[in-house]
FIBA-781852 format. One line per 4 residues: number of its first residue (from 1); for each residue x negated, y, z of C-alpha. Coordinates in pm, 1 decimal. Layout:
<vexvexs>
NUM) X Y Z  ... .
</vexvexs>
This chain:
<vexvexs>
1) 4675.4 -646.7 4798.7  4545.3 -532.7 5157.5  4326.9 -225.1 5165.6  3994.9 -411.5 5305.4 .
5) 4021.3 -569.2 4940.5  4101.5 -261.4 4771.5  3854.6 -78.7 4914.7  3561.1 -387.7 4837.1 .
9) 3702.6 -371.6 4456.0  3642.2 14.2 4483.4  3281.7 -24.0 4628.1  3225.9 -268.6 4330.9 .
13) 3374.1 -44.3 4073.9  3083.6 221.2 4213.0  2798.4 -6.7 4233.1  2878.8 -143.6 3843.8 .
17) 2966.5 310.3 3736.5  2601.9 339.5 3905.0  2384.9 19.6 3774.8  2591.0 69.8 3413.4 .
21) 2395.2 463.1 3426.2  2152.1 333.7 3546.2  2058.0 95.1 3282.3  2126.7 354.8 3010.6 .
25) 1919.6 607.5 3158.7  1603.2 398.5 3194.8  1649.2 259.7 2829.4  1683.5 586.0 2652.2 .
29) 1274.0 697.5 2863.5  1207.2 379.7 2681.8  1267.2 449.0 2308.9  1126.8 862.1 2379.0 .
33) 801.2 622.1 2509.3  765.8 385.3 2200.8  574.3 550.9 1956.6  777.1 618.4 1644.2 .
37) 643.3 387.8 1279.4  616.3 667.1 1037.9  615.5 639.7 656.1  240.9 754.0 608.8 .
41) -53.6 581.4 569.7  -105.4 225.3 602.6  -393.9 148.7 697.5  -574.5 -196.0 724.2 .
45) -707.4 -289.3 973.2  -974.2 -489.1 1005.7  -883.2 -788.3 1191.6  -599.8 -869.6 963.2 .
49) -699.3 -756.3 600.9  -976.6 -1009.7 407.8  -1167.2 -954.0 51.8  -967.3 -1001.3 -169.7 .
53) -1099.2 -1340.7 -367.6  -1221.6 -1141.3 -662.2  -1327.6 -1452.7 -911.2  -1048.6 -1520.0 -873.4 .
57) -866.2 -1303.9 -1090.2  -857.6 -1245.4 -1452.2  -678.7 -1024.7 -1644.6  -656.5 -859.0 -1992.9 .
61) -778.5 -477.6 -2068.1  -651.0 -233.2 -2282.7  -902.6 -347.4 -2514.5  -808.8 -670.4 -2549.4 .
65) -1110.7 -813.6 -2348.9  -1067.1 -1028.5 -2046.1  -1151.2 -887.8 -1732.2  -1278.1 -1086.5 -1497.7 .
69) -1262.2 -919.2 -1109.2  -1583.6 -1028.4 -972.5  -1692.0 -703.2 -1192.5  -1556.7 -494.4 -918.5 .
73) -1777.9 -641.5 -680.0  -2040.1 -379.4 -528.6  -1789.0 -115.4 -627.0  -1481.8 121.1 -453.9 .
77) -1155.5 124.4 -666.3  -771.4 157.3 -631.1  -531.9 -62.7 -740.7  -162.3 0.7 -903.6 .
81) 138.8 -146.3 -1023.7  305.0 -6.1 -1303.3  511.1 -90.4 -1643.3  509.5 115.7 -1950.4 .
85) 885.2 118.1 -2026.1  922.0 287.4 -1682.1  1093.3 621.4 -1752.6  1039.3 785.4 -1423.9 .
89) 859.0 644.1 -1114.0  621.1 479.2 -1316.0  496.7 775.1 -1511.4  444.4 1033.5 -1215.6 .
93) 207.8 739.3 -1010.0  25.2 715.6 -1292.5  3.6 1171.5 -1350.3  -106.5 1122.8 -991.7 .
97) -379.8 871.1 -1077.0  -532.5 1122.5 -1371.8  -491.6 1401.3 -1145.2  -758.0 1198.3 -909.8 .
101) -974.4 1071.2 -1196.0  -1040.4 1465.6 -1279.8  -1125.1 1510.8 -955.9  -1475.2 1520.0 -906.9 .
105) -1463.5 1284.5 -558.3  -1338.4 1011.3 -737.8  -1651.7 984.4 -1014.8  -1740.4 711.3 -841.0 .
109) -1432.0 574.8 -823.3  -1291.7 228.6 -1084.0  -920.7 277.3 -1091.2  -689.8 -75.3 -1192.5 .
113) -391.9 -36.4 -1299.3  -206.3 -374.0 -1369.8  88.1 -432.9 -1586.8  457.5 -580.4 -1405.9 .
117) 591.3 -631.1 -1759.6  315.2 -797.6 -1939.1  577.6 -1014.0 -2246.0  583.2 -621.9 -2313.1 .
121) 304.7 -456.2 -2194.2  13.1 -624.4 -2466.0  -335.5 -498.4 -2499.6  -260.4 -261.8 -2804.9 .
125) 123.8 -129.7 -2576.3  -118.5 -41.0 -2280.4  -394.2 145.6 -2489.7  -179.6 375.5 -2595.1 .
129) -18.9 394.9 -2307.1  -347.3 522.2 -2148.1  -364.8 770.4 -2410.7  -60.3 968.7 -2221.9 .
133) -260.2 1016.8 -1935.4  -649.0 1075.4 -2072.2  -771.7 746.1 -1924.6  -1096.6 663.0 -1930.4 .
137) -1119.5 359.0 -2016.8  -1485.2 326.1 -1850.4  -1304.2 446.6 -1515.6  -949.6 365.3 -1549.6 .
141) -837.6 -14.6 -1655.2  -502.3 -132.4 -1761.8  -413.8 -475.2 -1743.4  -188.8 -712.9 -1849.6 .
145) -162.7 -1104.1 -1754.4  16.8 -1394.9 -1620.7  272.0 -1265.0 -1418.9  224.1 -1515.9 -1144.4 .
149) -84.3 -1432.3 -1114.8  1.1 -1063.9 -1106.3  279.7 -1185.3 -835.6  -93.8 -1362.1 -650.1 .
153) -215.5 -1000.0 -652.9  74.3 -883.0 -501.0  86.6 -1131.0 -216.4  -297.6 -1126.7 -177.6 .
157) -283.6 -775.6 -78.1  101.4 -794.0 116.6  298.4 -527.6 -177.9  590.7 -635.1 -355.0 .
161) 417.9 -711.4 -793.6  717.8 -897.6 -945.4  923.4 -854.8 -1321.7  951.0 -458.3 -1336.9 .
165) 931.2 -487.1 -921.1  638.4 -295.5 -832.4  502.9 -26.7 -459.6  444.0 291.5 -483.5 .
169) 102.0 261.8 -273.6  -216.9 304.8 -394.1  -440.6 40.2 -268.4  -837.0 114.5 -122.3 .
173) -1056.1 -176.5 -199.7  -1449.9 -109.8 -11.7  -1758.1 -255.8 -208.3  -1647.9 -633.5 -108.5 .
177) -1267.7 -629.2 -220.0  -1098.2 -589.2 106.0  -827.5 -371.3 94.7  -907.7 -21.1 360.6 .
181) -554.7 109.4 319.2  -205.5 136.9 123.1  -145.2 503.0 45.0  181.2 654.0 -130.3 .
185) 120.7 799.6 -454.3  403.8 1120.7 -422.0  285.1 1195.8 -43.3  26.0 1496.8 -19.0 .
189) -29.2 1370.9 360.2  -118.7 1022.2 205.9  -359.7 1129.7 -37.3  -513.1 1407.9 166.1 .
193) -632.5 1069.4 411.9  -722.7 848.6 102.4  -911.7 1129.8 25.1  -1097.6 1171.8 386.3 .
197) -1165.7 827.3 374.1  -1322.0 806.7 67.9  -1642.5 929.3 125.2  -1746.5 689.6 404.6 .
201) -1622.7 419.5 158.3  -1818.8 525.3 -135.8  -2169.2 553.5 182.2  -2120.5 134.4 255.0 .
205) -2301.1 -128.8 105.7  -2122.8 -393.6 -73.5  -2236.6 -646.5 240.6  -2056.7 -625.8 538.0 .
209) -2102.4 -241.4 517.5  -1731.7 -201.9 655.7  -1837.7 -433.0 944.6  -2109.0 -242.4 1060.1 .
213) -1857.7 51.8 1081.7  -1521.8 77.1 1096.7  -1349.3 424.3 1005.4  -1050.1 526.9 1216.5 .
217) -827.1 483.9 950.9  -930.0 38.1 1040.1  -810.2 16.2 1392.5  -490.4 -79.1 1320.3 .
221) -173.7 -171.3 1105.3  185.0 -60.0 1077.8  336.7 -361.2 891.1  607.7 -279.4 640.4 .
225) 852.8 -485.0 512.6  808.9 -640.6 111.0  1082.4 -438.3 6.4  918.8 -124.7 113.9 .
229) 813.0 121.5 -158.7  996.9 -82.8 -399.0  1062.8 -20.2 -748.4  1199.3 -184.5 -1041.0 .
233) 1326.1 109.8 -1270.3  1123.2 432.0 -1236.9 .
</vexvexs>
């Protein structure tokens, strides 16, 4: 191999090494420039969320009476999913809700907890279970229904809802039935964000109030995978 060829090969290797180094530096800078997604509040953007079709949902309460979700229209409410035989996760979830129920800031908020194990969680079981948390039946509903209906509810608001499978998030709805945010029950920052958003929702009217004044939490949405926040056995 001639000296000239060796020289050109050396120059080529130097240029390749330089380009590789430049590429690595650029990738590192790009990664640092991107906002880091967090697992905190998952606000629901107004351009993505839509009101739940309340009139299409009906389940049975702990009192054995049918409850049509249409009754929730005009109310600010918080939905959650659980099952009574869940030994840990669901109890912690409902202890958090019980604390919110005792908080005067939530006096005008309705809590709606739906079972993902309806074969076991009949009205009598739910009635006994509700007593564990001193649930006020006028403010905190425990509902059971066809598992397919529960799953449909989950799909409508983009949370997992299947047999003994549920989200760890509380879902806050405005007076029109529109989900306005998902909040992890066991995260203090999430609960603080929920409390911060609550007064604005309570002040809105039941007909389009959310369109007249968008909240800061309604400016975007971090999409999470359906598996996130899933609990199978508590």
